[in-house]
Structure formats: C-alpha cells, structure tokens
N, C-alpha and C positions, 0 to 999 in steps of 0.2 A: 112641199119641198122647198127649202130655202136656198140651197146653193148646189152647184154642180161644177166640177173642175175649177173650184175657187171663185166662180162667178156668183153674184148675188143680185137681188132685185135692186134696181136703181143704179147699178154700176155702169159706167161708160165703157164702151168697147168700140174698136174700129174694125170694120169689115176687112178681111184679108183676101177674100176671093169673090168672084162674081162681078156683075155689072156695077155693083155699089162699092167696089174695093176702095178702101181709104176713107169711107164715110163714117162719121161719128154717130153712134146710136146709144140709147139707154136700154138696159135689160128690163123689160116690162113683164116678162113671164118666163118661168122655167118649166119646160114640158117634161123632160126626163133627163137622164144622164148625158144624152147626146145633143139635145136641141133646146134652144132658148127662143123667146120671142123678143124682137127688137123693134123699137119705134124711135122716131125723132120729132113727131108732132107736126111735121110739114109734109115732106114727100112720102113719109111712111107714118100715117096716123095710128094711134093706139088701136082703133077699131080694125085696122088692117095691118097689125103688127107682123113683121117678117119672121118667118120660121127660119132659123139659121143653125147649122151644125156648129157646135162649140169649137171644132177644129178650124173653122173658117173665120174666127174672130180673134182679135188681139185685145186682151183686157187692159184697161187703163186702171190706174190706182184710185181714181176719183169715183165716189159714190154720191149721187144726188140724194142726200139724206131725206129731204122733205118728200120727194117722190117715192123713195124706198119705204118710208114710214107708211104712207097712204096705201101702197101696194100690199105691204105686209098685213095691214089691217083690213084688206079687201074693200077699201074705200075707193071711189072713182077718182081717176086722174084725168084731167082734160088735156087736150092737145096743146092748148094755150099755156097751161102750167108747165108742160114738158118743154115746149119751145123756149119759154122764159128761163127755165132752169139751165137748159143747154146754152142759151145765149149768154147768161151770166158766167157760166163756166168758160166758154170760149173767150169772152171779154177778159176774164181774169188771166187766162193763159196768154193772150196777146199782150196784155199790160206787163206781165212778168217777163215775157220775151223781150219786149221793147226796153224794159228797165234793165235787163241784163246786158243789153247791147250798148247802153249809154255810158 
C-alpha cells in the first residue's frame, strides 16, 4: 500500500493531537486506510515508530525523497539517515524564513 488519504512514504507530517502535538515526523509506514507509522529518528526511532490515526496529523508538502525511495524498495533506513534528512529540511525552512524577512 503506497498511500492513504494523500499521504505517502517519506512525507513529512505534523502531529495534530496528543502529547506530541506540533512535532514533525516522517511517514515510515502505512498500516491501512486509517493508520500510519511515524518516526523522527530521535525521540521516536524507526524501530519504535508511532502508530497514528491519519486524522491526527497535518500533512506537509515535503517528501524526503531518499528516505521514501529506500522505504518503497524495502531497504533499511537508519535513524541517523532520518535525523539528517529532517535536519536538512528544517535548516532549509529556517533559511527560507530568514531570507523572507530580510
């Protein structure tokens, strides 16, 4: 199963509800039409990916392509790879925000 409710592997989402509300995650698994598995490689490693109802996440437009490619090919993704990809994305967002304010 590749997508559910417009979500796909490697896509960034923000948690909308729960203790982790507002936190940025990557979709690392799609369980069924209602649930996805989320990880950030740090507080939520891939081995302990969080099962989350799709109604409780806000999809971002960004997809971590290298992570998505590996997941789609059933190749292992390390927590370090996921952390680095998320850090690059967050750095790019902060630079874009700072550039827009200058």
